[in-house]
C-alpha positions, 0 to 999 in steps of 0.5 A: 601917140605923136601929134605930128602930121606927115606929108609922106610916109614910106613903109618897106618901099623899094623902087627899081629902074631895072628888075631886081636892082633896087635904086631906092630902098626905104624901110621906114621914112616919115616926112613931116607936114608944114616943115622943111626937109633937106635931102643930102647925099653924094651923086647916085645916093638916090636923092633925085629918085626920091624926089621923082617919087615925092613928085609922083612922077614915078610909082614905087615898085613895092611897099606902101606910100602914104600922102597926107595920111592916105594910101597912094593909089597909082591910078590917081598919080595925076591928082596927087601931082596937082598938089605938088610943085616940083622945081627941077635942077635946070628949069625949062622956060617956054618961049615968050616973056616971064609974064607969059610963062606964069600966065600959062601955068595959071591957065592950065590949072584954070585959075582966075584973077591971073594978072593980079596973082602974077604981079603978087608972086613976082613981087614976092620973089623980088623979080617984078622988073623981069615981068616983060623980059624974054624968059629964055634970056634970063640970068641963072639967078633970075631964071631960078626965081621965075621958075620958083614963082611959076610954082608958088603961084599955083599954091602947092601944098608941097614944094620940091626943089632939086639941087636949087643952088647948083647954078646960082651966084652968091647973091642969088644963093643967099636970097634962096637961103633966106626963102628956104629958111622961112617958107614953111614957117610963113606958109604952113606948107611942106618944103623938101629940097636936095643939096650936095652941101650937107652942112647947108642942108643941116643949117637950113632945114627942120629935118634932114634925110641922109641917103647913101646907096639908095638907103637912109642913114641916120646921120647928116653925113657931115664929119664923114670918114672912110675906113674899117671897124675892128674890135670896137674901133673905126680906123680911118686913114689918119685916125682911130675912133672909138665906136663902143662895143658890139658887132658894129660893121661898116665902111663909113663913120659920121659924127653930127657937128653938134655932138662935137665938144670943143675944149682948150684943154684935154678932157678926161677919158671918162668924160669923152672916149674920143679926144683929138687935138687939132688946129682951127682952119675955118671960123664961119657964121652958119645961120645964127651959129658958128661953124669951126673946122679943125684939122686933127689929121682929118677935118672935123666940123663943129657947130657952136654958139657965138657965146661958146666962141667968145668963151673959147676965145678962138682965132684961126690957127689956134690949137683946140681939142675935138671931143665926142662920145663913142655913141655919137659915132654912126657907122654904116 
């Protein structure tokens, strides 16, 4: 039996905005407590719907939802909401100063020592200089930090962020990345955020939940190709990928970046069924590792260590082999 604790557990859950038209359908999904989870997927994949359910803003249509190992009772949604901080994509600020906005949140929740808490949280998110600024006149990065401070000061057990990088400049985005990367480890609380940048979610989070058409897919949706399956092969526009035997069906194929092996020489067929030679077009640092983009007819993204980069001695424009096993390919 696993010793893992879960903030949320979904069992045969469906949610519908309209009768008989499920917008979200999750057979089984467990979100670990005290960890960071990224929700990734295209527009319309169900990320925002899932966040609304996690924030207890929408009740599920059918199935079971457990919160902290307790079955959720629809009559107690308000009680659950008090344990969750939800930062919307476009945070709303009330009239008045930054201090006023945070102070009101504390008043509503009947918290004591408000002034001390406000100063502490503003210092924590590095916006003490904004304390007496008019909240509605802040820049995008400052606004996001104030909204985050307003959530954190209430000490929620679960923090939800909806596309938090959407309106940030580079400096603000880097600051938020650092926060996301360390929050759960430092606090022991659960953090869940959605992002369009699939590789960013993969790099920052302990766990990734990938959604497509309202359903979970067991792949981070990186190295995502569109095509068709025929006789154990997946045919994209430019490549033929071996996906192994069996009756596999689907219009999409995906390979995790860490399942891709790079080599300067072609590997034997018995080692890797899929082998494509391409040209290095991107070399970038990715949270303590290195991301390599290779153009092999389709763009492959691989994650390797700095030592592996040194051993391969790669520079932009080099020819390199992309290798991966057939069972590393997820078709859906």
